[in-house]
Short mmCIF file of the C-alpha atoms (twelve columns), coordinates in Angstrom:
data_MODEL
# 
_entry.id   MODEL 
# 
loop_
_atom_site.group_PDB 
_atom_site.id 
_atom_site.type_symbol 
_atom_site.label_atom_id 
_atom_site.label_alt_id 
_atom_site.label_comp_id 
_atom_site.label_asym_id 
_atom_site.label_seq_id 
_atom_site.Cartn_x 
_atom_site.Cartn_y 
_atom_site.Cartn_z 
_atom_site.pdbx_PDB_model_num 
ATOM 1   C CA . UNK A 1   0.000   0.000   0.000  1 
ATOM 2   C CA . UNK A 2   1.407   3.439   -0.907 1 
ATOM 3   C CA . UNK A 3   1.744   6.258   1.587  1 
ATOM 4   C CA . UNK A 4   -0.958  8.165   -0.258 1 
ATOM 5   C CA . UNK A 5   -3.484  5.385   0.055  1 
ATOM 6   C CA . UNK A 6   -2.551  4.840   3.690  1 
ATOM 7   C CA . UNK A 7   -3.282  8.444   4.484  1 
ATOM 8   C CA . UNK A 8   -6.591  8.476   2.680  1 
ATOM 9   C CA . UNK A 9   -9.602  8.395   4.992  1 
ATOM 10  C CA . UNK A 10  -11.845 5.345   4.734  1 
ATOM 11  C CA . UNK A 11  -15.022 5.711   2.698  1 
ATOM 12  C CA . UNK A 12  -18.200 6.665   4.542  1 
ATOM 13  C CA . UNK A 13  -19.501 3.150   3.950  1 
ATOM 14  C CA . UNK A 14  -16.410 1.333   5.190  1 
ATOM 15  C CA . UNK A 15  -17.137 1.580   8.949  1 
ATOM 16  C CA . UNK A 16  -20.709 0.366   8.444  1 
ATOM 17  C CA . UNK A 17  -19.572 -2.583  6.311  1 
ATOM 18  C CA . UNK A 18  -16.813 -3.480  8.767  1 
ATOM 19  C CA . UNK A 19  -19.214 -3.231  11.722 1 
ATOM 20  C CA . UNK A 20  -21.772 -5.398  9.935  1 
ATOM 21  C CA . UNK A 21  -19.142 -8.052  9.322  1 
ATOM 22  C CA . UNK A 22  -17.991 -7.738  12.928 1 
ATOM 23  C CA . UNK A 23  -21.535 -8.377  14.189 1 
ATOM 24  C CA . UNK A 24  -21.803 -11.391 11.885 1 
ATOM 25  C CA . UNK A 25  -18.523 -12.764 13.261 1 
ATOM 26  C CA . UNK A 26  -19.733 -12.337 16.841 1 
ATOM 27  C CA . UNK A 27  -23.075 -13.985 16.055 1 
ATOM 28  C CA . UNK A 28  -21.266 -17.000 14.603 1 
ATOM 29  C CA . UNK A 29  -19.272 -17.063 17.831 1 
ATOM 30  C CA . UNK A 30  -22.534 -17.027 19.802 1 
ATOM 31  C CA . UNK A 31  -23.786 -20.029 17.827 1 
ATOM 32  C CA . UNK A 32  -20.593 -21.937 18.642 1 
ATOM 33  C CA . UNK A 33  -21.012 -20.990 22.300 1 
ATOM 34  C CA . UNK A 34  -24.515 -22.431 22.210 1 
ATOM 35  C CA . UNK A 35  -23.249 -25.660 20.696 1 
ATOM 36  C CA . UNK A 36  -20.586 -25.956 23.393 1 
ATOM 37  C CA . UNK A 37  -23.127 -25.435 26.206 1 
ATOM 38  C CA . UNK A 38  -24.779 -28.723 25.253 1 
ATOM 39  C CA . UNK A 39  -21.825 -30.735 26.581 1 
ATOM 40  C CA . UNK A 40  -19.562 -28.450 28.640 1 
ATOM 41  C CA . UNK A 41  -19.652 -26.293 31.796 1 
ATOM 42  C CA . UNK A 42  -20.334 -22.571 31.323 1 
ATOM 43  C CA . UNK A 43  -17.191 -21.299 33.215 1 
ATOM 44  C CA . UNK A 44  -14.945 -23.624 31.183 1 
ATOM 45  C CA . UNK A 45  -16.380 -22.333 27.909 1 
ATOM 46  C CA . UNK A 46  -16.006 -18.713 29.001 1 
ATOM 47  C CA . UNK A 47  -12.414 -19.292 30.164 1 
ATOM 48  C CA . UNK A 48  -11.437 -20.809 26.812 1 
ATOM 49  C CA . UNK A 49  -13.130 -17.959 24.948 1 
ATOM 50  C CA . UNK A 50  -11.178 -15.201 26.730 1 
ATOM 51  C CA . UNK A 51  -7.861  -17.026 27.045 1 
ATOM 52  C CA . UNK A 52  -7.706  -17.697 23.307 1 
ATOM 53  C CA . UNK A 53  -8.913  -14.158 22.571 1 
ATOM 54  C CA . UNK A 54  -6.139  -12.685 24.738 1 
ATOM 55  C CA . UNK A 55  -3.513  -14.707 22.852 1 
ATOM 56  C CA . UNK A 56  -5.072  -13.731 19.513 1 
ATOM 57  C CA . UNK A 57  -4.852  -10.028 20.436 1 
ATOM 58  C CA . UNK A 58  -1.122  -10.096 21.229 1 
ATOM 59  C CA . UNK A 59  0.063   -9.860  17.577 1 
ATOM 60  C CA . UNK A 60  -2.271  -6.898  16.986 1 
ATOM 61  C CA . UNK A 61  -0.927  -5.190  20.115 1 
ATOM 62  C CA . UNK A 62  2.631   -5.680  18.835 1 
ATOM 63  C CA . UNK A 63  1.784   -4.375  15.350 1 
ATOM 64  C CA . UNK A 64  0.001   -1.355  16.829 1 
ATOM 65  C CA . UNK A 65  3.042   -0.582  18.966 1 
ATOM 66  C CA . UNK A 66  0.900   -0.630  22.101 1 
ATOM 67  C CA . UNK A 67  2.631   1.036   25.009 1 
ATOM 68  C CA . UNK A 68  2.532   -0.142  28.578 1 
ATOM 69  C CA . UNK A 69  -0.954  0.720   29.882 1 
ATOM 70  C CA . UNK A 70  -1.244  3.310   32.608 1 
ATOM 71  C CA . UNK A 71  -2.211  2.383   36.153 1 
ATOM 72  C CA . UNK A 72  -5.486  4.250   35.666 1 
ATOM 73  C CA . UNK A 73  -6.266  2.188   32.569 1 
ATOM 74  C CA . UNK A 74  -5.460  -1.069  34.356 1 
ATOM 75  C CA . UNK A 75  -7.683  -0.168  37.321 1 
ATOM 76  C CA . UNK A 76  -10.529 0.944   35.074 1 
ATOM 77  C CA . UNK A 77  -10.388 -2.212  32.950 1 
ATOM 78  C CA . UNK A 78  -10.129 -4.419  36.040 1 
ATOM 79  C CA . UNK A 79  -13.386 -2.950  37.362 1 
ATOM 80  C CA . UNK A 80  -15.147 -2.908  33.993 1 
ATOM 81  C CA . UNK A 81  -14.142 -6.512  33.347 1 
ATOM 82  C CA . UNK A 82  -16.242 -7.589  36.339 1 
ATOM 83  C CA . UNK A 83  -19.317 -6.403  34.446 1 
ATOM 84  C CA . UNK A 84  -18.067 -8.195  31.326 1 
ATOM 85  C CA . UNK A 85  -17.550 -11.328 33.440 1 
ATOM 86  C CA . UNK A 86  -21.176 -11.217 34.589 1 
ATOM 87  C CA . UNK A 87  -22.277 -10.594 30.996 1 
ATOM 88  C CA . UNK A 88  -20.347 -13.601 29.683 1 
ATOM 89  C CA . UNK A 89  -21.498 -16.076 32.325 1 
ATOM 90  C CA . UNK A 90  -25.137 -14.961 32.165 1 
ATOM 91  C CA . UNK A 91  -25.226 -14.844 28.354 1 
ATOM 92  C CA . UNK A 92  -23.733 -18.321 27.956 1 
ATOM 93  C CA . UNK A 93  -26.171 -19.613 30.591 1 
ATOM 94  C CA . UNK A 94  -29.036 -18.096 28.595 1 
ATOM 95  C CA . UNK A 95  -27.766 -19.792 25.423 1 
ATOM 96  C CA . UNK A 96  -27.798 -23.081 27.318 1 
ATOM 97  C CA . UNK A 97  -31.497 -22.749 28.148 1 
ATOM 98  C CA . UNK A 98  -33.029 -20.715 25.290 1 
ATOM 99  C CA . UNK A 99  -33.032 -20.683 21.479 1 
ATOM 100 C CA . UNK A 100 -30.352 -18.478 19.938 1 
ATOM 101 C CA . UNK A 101 -32.861 -15.993 18.493 1 
ATOM 102 C CA . UNK A 102 -34.701 -15.536 21.799 1 
ATOM 103 C CA . UNK A 103 -31.469 -15.032 23.738 1 
ATOM 104 C CA . UNK A 104 -30.223 -12.379 21.310 1 
ATOM 105 C CA . UNK A 105 -33.611 -10.643 21.280 1 
ATOM 106 C CA . UNK A 106 -33.753 -10.286 25.059 1 
ATOM 107 C CA . UNK A 107 -30.189 -9.006  25.327 1 
ATOM 108 C CA . UNK A 108 -30.971 -6.237  22.826 1 
ATOM 109 C CA . UNK A 109 -32.677 -4.473  25.708 1 
ATOM 110 C CA . UNK A 110 -29.147 -3.213  26.508 1 
ATOM 111 C CA . UNK A 111 -29.152 -0.050  24.293 1 
ATOM 112 C CA . UNK A 112 -32.078 1.432   26.196 1 
ATOM 113 C CA . UNK A 113 -30.413 0.534   29.485 1 
ATOM 114 C CA . UNK A 114 -27.187 2.214   28.333 1 
ATOM 115 C CA . UNK A 115 -29.082 5.489   27.966 1 
ATOM 116 C CA . UNK A 116 -30.592 5.043   31.429 1 
ATOM 117 C CA . UNK A 117 -27.280 4.142   33.121 1 
ATOM 118 C CA . UNK A 118 -25.444 6.882   31.226 1 
ATOM 119 C CA . UNK A 119 -27.802 9.390   32.775 1 
ATOM 120 C CA . UNK A 120 -27.559 7.870   36.259 1 
ATOM 121 C CA . UNK A 121 -23.807 7.167   36.388 1 
ATOM 122 C CA . UNK A 122 -22.228 9.715   34.040 1 
ATOM 123 C CA . UNK A 123 -24.766 12.520  34.207 1 
ATOM 124 C CA . UNK A 124 -25.222 12.402  30.428 1 
ATOM 125 C CA . UNK A 125 -28.103 14.238  28.829 1 
ATOM 126 C CA . UNK A 126 -30.674 11.937  27.305 1 
ATOM 127 C CA . UNK A 127 -33.289 12.423  24.637 1 
ATOM 128 C CA . UNK A 128 -36.855 13.131  25.792 1 
ATOM 129 C CA . UNK A 129 -37.710 9.960   23.877 1 
ATOM 130 C CA . UNK A 130 -35.566 7.830   26.202 1 
ATOM 131 C CA . UNK A 131 -38.523 7.064   28.442 1 
ATOM 132 C CA . UNK A 132 -40.563 5.877   25.469 1 
ATOM 133 C CA . UNK A 133 -37.595 3.853   24.243 1 
ATOM 134 C CA . UNK A 134 -37.328 2.003   27.540 1 
ATOM 135 C CA . UNK A 135 -41.076 1.456   27.800 1 
ATOM 136 C CA . UNK A 136 -41.447 0.093   24.248 1 
ATOM 137 C CA . UNK A 137 -38.370 -2.115  24.570 1 
ATOM 138 C CA . UNK A 138 -39.615 -3.484  27.888 1 
ATOM 139 C CA . UNK A 139 -42.981 -4.258  26.277 1 
ATOM 140 C CA . UNK A 140 -41.067 -6.255  23.677 1 
ATOM 141 C CA . UNK A 141 -39.361 -8.186  26.468 1 
ATOM 142 C CA . UNK A 142 -42.716 -8.998  28.045 1 
ATOM 143 C CA . UNK A 143 -44.049 -10.298 24.733 1 
ATOM 144 C CA . UNK A 144 -40.978 -12.487 24.155 1 
ATOM 145 C CA . UNK A 145 -40.776 -13.855 27.685 1 
ATOM 146 C CA . UNK A 146 -44.269 -13.194 29.072 1 
ATOM 147 C CA . UNK A 147 -45.272 -16.843 29.311 1 
ATOM 148 C CA . UNK A 148 -42.074 -17.779 31.141 1 
ATOM 149 C CA . UNK A 149 -42.270 -14.755 33.464 1 
ATOM 150 C CA . UNK A 150 -45.859 -15.679 34.352 1 
ATOM 151 C CA . UNK A 151 -44.594 -19.054 35.584 1 
ATOM 152 C CA . UNK A 152 -42.090 -17.556 38.031 1 
ATOM 153 C CA . UNK A 153 -43.740 -19.335 40.972 1 
ATOM 154 C CA . UNK A 154 -43.048 -22.646 39.240 1 
ATOM 155 C CA . UNK A 155 -39.599 -22.083 37.652 1 
ATOM 156 C CA . UNK A 156 -38.917 -23.809 34.359 1 
ATOM 157 C CA . UNK A 157 -35.787 -24.287 32.302 1 
ATOM 158 C CA . UNK A 158 -36.892 -21.447 30.016 1 
ATOM 159 C CA . UNK A 159 -37.376 -19.072 32.954 1 
ATOM 160 C CA . UNK A 160 -33.755 -19.607 34.007 1 
ATOM 161 C CA . UNK A 161 -32.710 -18.651 30.471 1 
ATOM 162 C CA . UNK A 162 -34.914 -15.552 30.447 1 
ATOM 163 C CA . UNK A 163 -33.541 -14.356 33.786 1 
ATOM 164 C CA . UNK A 164 -29.974 -14.974 32.612 1 
ATOM 165 C CA . UNK A 165 -30.534 -13.121 29.314 1 
ATOM 166 C CA . UNK A 166 -32.040 -10.080 31.045 1 
ATOM 167 C CA . UNK A 167 -29.224 -10.114 33.605 1 
ATOM 168 C CA . UNK A 168 -26.722 -10.228 30.751 1 
ATOM 169 C CA . UNK A 169 -28.396 -7.187  29.156 1 
ATOM 170 C CA . UNK A 170 -28.064 -5.210  32.408 1 
ATOM 171 C CA . UNK A 171 -24.417 -6.215  32.920 1 
ATOM 172 C CA . UNK A 172 -23.570 -5.515  29.273 1 
ATOM 173 C CA . UNK A 173 -25.134 -2.057  29.470 1 
ATOM 174 C CA . UNK A 174 -23.052 -1.266  32.567 1 
ATOM 175 C CA . UNK A 175 -19.884 -2.455  30.819 1 
ATOM 176 C CA . UNK A 176 -20.620 -0.187  27.836 1 
ATOM 177 C CA . UNK A 177 -21.195 2.845   30.065 1 
ATOM 178 C CA . UNK A 178 -17.876 2.252   31.837 1 
ATOM 179 C CA . UNK A 179 -16.215 1.718   28.460 1 
ATOM 180 C CA . UNK A 180 -17.553 5.070   27.285 1 
ATOM 181 C CA . UNK A 181 -15.989 6.716   30.337 1 
ATOM 182 C CA . UNK A 182 -12.533 5.482   29.188 1 
ATOM 183 C CA . UNK A 183 -13.071 5.605   25.423 1 
ATOM 184 C CA . UNK A 184 -10.985 8.727   24.838 1 
ATOM 185 C CA . UNK A 185 -8.049  7.587   26.949 1 
ATOM 186 C CA . UNK A 186 -7.591  3.938   25.930 1 
ATOM 187 C CA . UNK A 187 -7.047  2.555   22.427 1 
ATOM 188 C CA . UNK A 188 -9.146  -0.214  20.925 1 
ATOM 189 C CA . UNK A 189 -6.419  -2.870  20.959 1 
ATOM 190 C CA . UNK A 190 -5.413  -2.047  24.537 1 
ATOM 191 C CA . UNK A 191 -9.020  -2.152  25.724 1 
ATOM 192 C CA . UNK A 192 -9.779  -5.513  24.090 1 
ATOM 193 C CA . UNK A 193 -6.477  -7.049  25.221 1 
ATOM 194 C CA . UNK A 194 -6.803  -5.924  28.854 1 
ATOM 195 C CA . UNK A 195 -10.409 -7.077  28.952 1 
ATOM 196 C CA . UNK A 196 -9.474  -10.543 27.752 1 
ATOM 197 C CA . UNK A 197 -6.553  -10.795 30.191 1 
ATOM 198 C CA . UNK A 198 -8.657  -9.792  33.190 1 
ATOM 199 C CA . UNK A 199 -11.490 -12.122 32.163 1 
ATOM 200 C CA . UNK A 200 -9.003  -14.998 31.932 1 
ATOM 201 C CA . UNK A 201 -7.716  -14.197 35.423 1 
ATOM 202 C CA . UNK A 202 -11.217 -13.940 36.891 1 
ATOM 203 C CA . UNK A 203 -12.524 -17.088 35.218 1 
ATOM 204 C CA . UNK A 204 -9.631  -19.405 36.063 1 
ATOM 205 C CA . UNK A 205 -10.591 -19.950 39.741 1 
ATOM 206 C CA . UNK A 206 -14.299 -20.111 38.847 1 
ATOM 207 C CA . UNK A 207 -13.677 -22.820 36.249 1 
ATOM 208 C CA . UNK A 208 -11.360 -24.656 38.663 1 
ATOM 209 C CA . UNK A 209 -14.068 -24.643 41.326 1 
ATOM 210 C CA . UNK A 210 -16.712 -25.794 38.836 1 
ATOM 211 C CA . UNK A 211 -14.795 -28.549 37.038 1 
ATOM 212 C CA . UNK A 212 -11.677 -29.222 39.112 1 
ATOM 213 C CA . UNK A 213 -9.543  -29.328 35.960 1 
ATOM 214 C CA . UNK A 214 -10.082 -26.153 33.896 1 
ATOM 215 C CA . UNK A 215 -10.155 -26.584 30.098 1 
ATOM 216 C CA . UNK A 216 -9.341  -30.312 30.244 1 
ATOM 217 C CA . UNK A 217 -12.947 -31.251 29.541 1 
ATOM 218 C CA . UNK A 218 -12.919 -29.127 26.378 1 
ATOM 219 C CA . UNK A 219 -10.191 -31.232 24.753 1 
ATOM 220 C CA . UNK A 220 -12.572 -33.240 22.515 1 
ATOM 221 C CA . UNK A 221 -13.977 -29.976 21.095 1 
ATOM 222 C CA . UNK A 222 -10.788 -27.916 21.022 1 
ATOM 223 C CA . UNK A 223 -11.361 -26.663 17.443 1 
ATOM 224 C CA . UNK A 224 -14.638 -25.069 18.559 1 
ATOM 225 C CA . UNK A 225 -13.015 -23.585 21.681 1 
ATOM 226 C CA . UNK A 226 -10.201 -22.141 19.550 1 
ATOM 227 C CA . UNK A 227 -12.659 -20.737 17.002 1 
ATOM 228 C CA . UNK A 228 -14.756 -19.073 19.730 1 
ATOM 229 C CA . UNK A 229 -11.758 -17.177 21.087 1 
ATOM 230 C CA . UNK A 230 -10.460 -16.096 17.675 1 
ATOM 231 C CA . UNK A 231 -13.918 -15.003 16.496 1 
ATOM 232 C CA . UNK A 232 -14.489 -13.082 19.722 1 
ATOM 233 C CA . UNK A 233 -11.224 -11.171 19.399 1 
ATOM 234 C CA . UNK A 234 -11.778 -10.499 15.690 1 
ATOM 235 C CA . UNK A 235 -15.348 -9.293  16.183 1 
ATOM 236 C CA . UNK A 236 -14.449 -6.799  18.910 1 
ATOM 237 C CA . UNK A 237 -11.421 -5.479  17.018 1 
ATOM 238 C CA . UNK A 238 -13.574 -4.957  13.915 1 
ATOM 239 C CA . UNK A 239 -16.221 -3.107  15.929 1 
ATOM 240 C CA . UNK A 240 -13.544 -1.045  17.657 1 
ATOM 241 C CA . UNK A 241 -12.132 -0.033  14.254 1 
ATOM 242 C CA . UNK A 242 -15.611 0.976   13.079 1 
ATOM 243 C CA . UNK A 243 -16.495 2.934   16.246 1 
ATOM 244 C CA . UNK A 244 -13.337 5.040   15.879 1 
ATOM 245 C CA . UNK A 245 -14.297 6.039   12.323 1 
ATOM 246 C CA . UNK A 246 -18.047 6.658   12.468 1 
ATOM 247 C CA . UNK A 247 -20.684 8.183   14.713 1 
ATOM 248 C CA . UNK A 248 -21.463 5.833   17.591 1 
ATOM 249 C CA . UNK A 249 -25.205 5.964   16.918 1 
ATOM 250 C CA . UNK A 250 -24.672 4.770   13.345 1 
ATOM 251 C CA . UNK A 251 -22.571 1.778   14.363 1 
ATOM 252 C CA . UNK A 252 -24.882 1.088   17.286 1 
ATOM 253 C CA . UNK A 253 -27.779 0.730   14.876 1 
ATOM 254 C CA . UNK A 254 -25.746 -1.777  12.842 1 
ATOM 255 C CA . UNK A 255 -25.627 -4.044  15.896 1 
ATOM 256 C CA . UNK A 256 -29.267 -4.899  15.301 1 
ATOM 257 C CA . UNK A 257 -28.210 -6.943  12.276 1 
ATOM 258 C CA . UNK A 258 -27.204 -9.492  14.911 1 
ATOM 259 C CA . UNK A 259 -30.894 -10.345 15.251 1 
ATOM 260 C CA . UNK A 260 -31.054 -11.204 11.549 1 
ATOM 261 C CA . UNK A 261 -27.906 -13.346 11.696 1 
ATOM 262 C CA . UNK A 262 -29.185 -14.992 14.887 1 
ATOM 263 C CA . UNK A 263 -32.532 -15.890 13.329 1 
ATOM 264 C CA . UNK A 264 -30.882 -17.345 10.217 1 
ATOM 265 C CA . UNK A 265 -28.229 -19.317 12.094 1 
ATOM 266 C CA . UNK A 266 -30.808 -20.564 14.588 1 
ATOM 267 C CA . UNK A 267 -32.965 -21.919 11.774 1 
ATOM 268 C CA . UNK A 268 -30.177 -23.394 9.632  1 
ATOM 269 C CA . UNK A 269 -27.926 -24.839 12.343 1 
ATOM 270 C CA . UNK A 270 -30.194 -25.585 15.286 1 
ATOM 271 C CA . UNK A 271 -33.569 -25.950 13.558 1 
ATOM 272 C CA . UNK A 272 -34.991 -23.263 15.874 1 
ATOM 273 C CA . UNK A 273 -37.875 -21.505 14.173 1 
ATOM 274 C CA . UNK A 274 -38.755 -18.307 16.087 1 
ATOM 275 C CA . UNK A 275 -42.326 -17.951 17.293 1 
ATOM 276 C CA . UNK A 276 -44.554 -15.008 16.486 1 
ATOM 277 C CA . UNK A 277 -43.942 -13.647 19.990 1 
ATOM 278 C CA . UNK A 278 -40.173 -13.554 19.385 1 
ATOM 279 C CA . UNK A 279 -40.546 -11.766 16.049 1 
ATOM 280 C CA . UNK A 280 -43.027 -9.234  17.447 1 
ATOM 281 C CA . UNK A 281 -40.976 -8.690  20.572 1 
ATOM 282 C CA . UNK A 282 -37.808 -8.242  18.514 1 
ATOM 283 C CA . UNK A 283 -39.558 -5.617  16.379 1 
ATOM 284 C CA . UNK A 284 -40.629 -3.677  19.488 1 
ATOM 285 C CA . UNK A 285 -37.191 -3.895  21.134 1 
ATOM 286 C CA . UNK A 286 -35.428 -2.731  17.975 1 
ATOM 287 C CA . UNK A 287 -38.048 -0.046  17.371 1 
ATOM 288 C CA . UNK A 288 -37.861 1.197   20.941 1 
ATOM 289 C CA . UNK A 289 -34.088 1.298   20.965 1 
ATOM 290 C CA . UNK A 290 -34.062 3.036   17.595 1 
ATOM 291 C CA . UNK A 291 -35.750 6.037   19.228 1 
ATOM 292 C CA . UNK A 292 -32.393 6.679   20.867 1 
ATOM 293 C CA . UNK A 293 -31.031 7.527   17.418 1 
ATOM 294 C CA . UNK A 294 -33.450 10.436  16.973 1 
ATOM 295 C CA . UNK A 295 -31.600 13.727  17.144 1 
ATOM 296 C CA . UNK A 296 -32.305 15.769  20.258 1 
# 
């Protein structure tokens, strides 16, 4: 590549295309996670995912000439990674109990929660439509999971999945708000690498307590475990590249393509045909969250 082409700014469509591909990569990773939950413990799967991702990020950190992170960055990522830890464990648990499309639909409540937490924790101004966004998105959640929520006095396998998916949405929203607080100070590669390192550290004792021999049980499915980590690292690096080159709201809207990929993969790979309630609920959640994109 010549110096002239290197200096040229990416086209206006490039960040959107890269983000769309990044979401597809992460949705494929989610489908592999779901497959792994059928035969392996959740902490073991999560440990493999972040350990491999940390190793996969090292070459990118070297190529980017990443400097030694500051103490402030390390502390911030250590705290934020606790929210990511909760997100990972709850999301994988949800995948274990629910269809892929339903899990993804429920976790898309996160954008509305980000606006709410941003106001509460960072004092950010929010659109007057934020209240409507949260209300409409929550209605979508009730439609998707209403039957399971109504059976809370007699818990079912599905109810465990619903609770885990909603918990994952809350934890993910918190992690995004804390990420936003450090976005200007920390680079993409550094953020992704530190996150994966801290998640590996946090998950190692949890997996040891759960299985006694962390990662050993994954040996028969090591290609899937390796693919999950590589896809996770690649997806987040792609999204990080896109977020640095386009308005956050634009890339945030692209994340909803994950619902499309999730529906297609669920049908083709797992034979999971979404019910009318999932499709209607997904439409309301996406529609409600889309109100956050309206200019103030």
